[in-house]
Residue, then its C-alpha position, 0 to 999 in steps of 0.5 A: x564290779x563297783x564296790x558298794x560303799x555307804x555313800x554310793x549305796x545312799x546315792x543309789x537308793x536316793x536315785x531309785x526312790x526319785x525314779x520310782x516317783x517319776x522325778x529326775x535327780x538334780x545335776x552334779x556341780x561342774x568346774x569350768x575356766x572362763x576369762x576374768x571379767x574386769x570392770x571397764x570403769x575401774x580399768x579406765x580410771x587406772x589407765x587414766x592415772x597411768x597416763x597422768x603419771x607418765x605425763x608428769x614423769x615426762x614433764x619432770x624429766x624435761x624440767x630436770x634436763x633444763x635445770x641441769x643445762x642451766x647449772x652446767x651453763x652457770x658453772x661453765x660461765x662462772x667467774x673467779x676473782x683474780x688479781x693481776x699485775x702489769x707485764x712490767x712487774x712480772x719476773x719473766x721466764x724461768x730462764x731468768x732465775x737463779x736455779x738449782x738443778x731439778x728434773x722436768x716438771x711432772x703432773x700429778x693429774x687426778x691424785x691428791x699426792x702433791x706432797x709426794x711429787x713435791x718432795x720427790x722432786x726436791x730429793x732428786x735435786x738433792x741427789x744431783x747436789x750431793x752425787x752429781x747424778x740425775x736420777x728420776x725417782x718413783x713418786x708412787x713407790x712412796x705413795x703405795x707404802x704411805x697408804x700401807x702405813x696409814x692403814x696400819x695406824x688406822x687399825x691400831x687407833x681403832x679408826x681414830x686416825x685420818x685416812x686420805x690422799x694428802x700427807x706432808x713432805x716429810x712423809x717421803x723421807x719417812x717412807x724412804x727410811x722404812x722401805x727404801x726408794x726406787x727409780x721411776x723406771x723400776x716402778x711407775x705405779x701407773x696402770x692407765x694406758x694414757x699415762x695419766x695418774x688417776x686415783x679416784x677409784x683407788x681412794x674410794x675403794x680404800x676409804x670404803x674398805x676401811x669404813x667397813x673395817x671400822x663398822x664391823x670392828x675388824x681390827x686384825x692388822x695383818x688381814x686389813x693390810x693384806x686386803x688393802x695391798x690387794x686394792x693397791x696392787x690392782x690400781x698401782x701394781x705391786x712394788x718391786x722387791x728387786x730390780x735392775x738399774x744400769x745393769x746392776x741389781x738392787x733392792x729399794x733399800x740398797x738403791x737408796x744407800x748406794x745410788x741415791x745416797x740420801x740420808x733421811x735424817x739430814x732433812x729438817x722441817x720448819x713452820x712459823x706459828x704463834x700456837x707454839x713457842x718459838x725455837x722449839x720443835x712441835x707438831x704441825x697441826x693439820x689433818x695431813x700430818x696424820x702421824x702427828x709428827x712433832x719434829x717441826x722447828x717453829x721460828x718467828x716469821x722473819x727467820x722463816x722467810x730469811x731461811x727460805x731466801x738464804x737457802x735457795x740463794x746458797x744452792x739449796x732447794x726445798x719442798x714448801x707447802x701452804x695455801x694456794x686458794x687466794x685471788x693473788x694466785x693467777x695461773x694465766x700469769x703464772x704468778x702468786x702474790x698478795x694484792x693490796x686489796x687483801x692486805x698491804x705488804x707492810x702490814x704482813x706480819x706474824x699476827x696477820x699470818x696467824x689470823x689467817x691460820x686461825x680462821x682457816x683462810x690459810x690452810x695446808x692446801x698444796x705441796x710444791x718444790x722451790x727451785x730458784x730466785x730472782x730479784x725484780x724491783x723491790x721484791x724477790x720472786x721464787x721459781x716454783x716447780x708445781x705438779x698441779x694442773x693449774x700450773x699447766x694452764x699458763x705460759x710456762x708448763x709446770x711452773x709458777x712464780x711466787x712473790x716474797x709477800x705471798x711466801x711470807x703470808x701463805x706458805x706454812x712449812x718447808x723442808x730442807x737439808x740441814x746444811x742449808x739452815x745451819x745458822x738457824x739450827x744453831x739458834x735452836x741449840x742455843x735456845x735449848x741450852x738456855x732452857x736447860x740452864x733455866x731448868x737447873 
């Protein structure tokens, strides 16, 4: 039975009234679905615009592709200014040099760790010189802990500390003194199946992580170092706390003390710059000296080159570093020299050297290992063991020959055993005594 609400009752009375007068009540509203009507003119305009946009995108893609092809062709055809020497002026193969023992050249591939390869090679030669053992040491064990120490200082300085792949030769002796050292067999620090070091993603991930730390003010040292080591472990593998060598177990520290027998404090660094007083120790002021080591012995240029020459002739090799970006470095001939169109040899002096340091044309580019010497005509040539890629593009894989003028003008520092430069260190003692007397 229908309930008579007021609304229903009113409608019924209305319908009855209309019926009584012979009229039909109006139909009720209805809802239906039907296709949407689109204006064909607007549709045509939209389709025209889309077609024009597609044509423009296709044209842009074609132009970009052509530009990329032209840029690639230009890059591949780019010519580099090089200085050359006649074949008769070249020093000849490595076998013609008076050499100290050194392990075969190692390639650093896609890393910025020349400092580790150069100084590790140098210390391998030192192990042989002092113990008679031929031990191939791990470069990446040092690199791993160097990154940890860089990150530690980055946190303590609240981001105001340089963090990159580069470092200095004495970073290796410093890390060995802190963490010990291991042979290559115990830690290769290499995850790539092709056996080539590749730190491109490693460096990017570390730098991005530390940028995050700085942006968020996350200065919790333990947390930062734990996270950084997670990145390092993924790319290099965790370094060993214990390993077996020749049937005996060692820790990195016991291996350094009992097998390598290297005393890190026996190694000294030298530079030659007018920015600091001579015969005093000072900081080597470059970004890669990120811990601001001020132990470099600063000497006049003639003493600098004489120390290098005297040490190698007396059987002491050295890690050496400086600028290798000049036209006189020619990988096709495996040589580096100063051409006369740059500066005549007689004009290479302290001022010429300092001018290039000051204007940035002599920079701290690359670390290498100086392992031999040979005299050819009026010049001394030095045999250089080099981990860089260009040293694989010439005739002698992993080697360069640096002429004395190039060393004099472009090499900025070297690290050597203290016994190889005893006379020069004695001059520092004398200078210190004079200063002490003057102070009184």
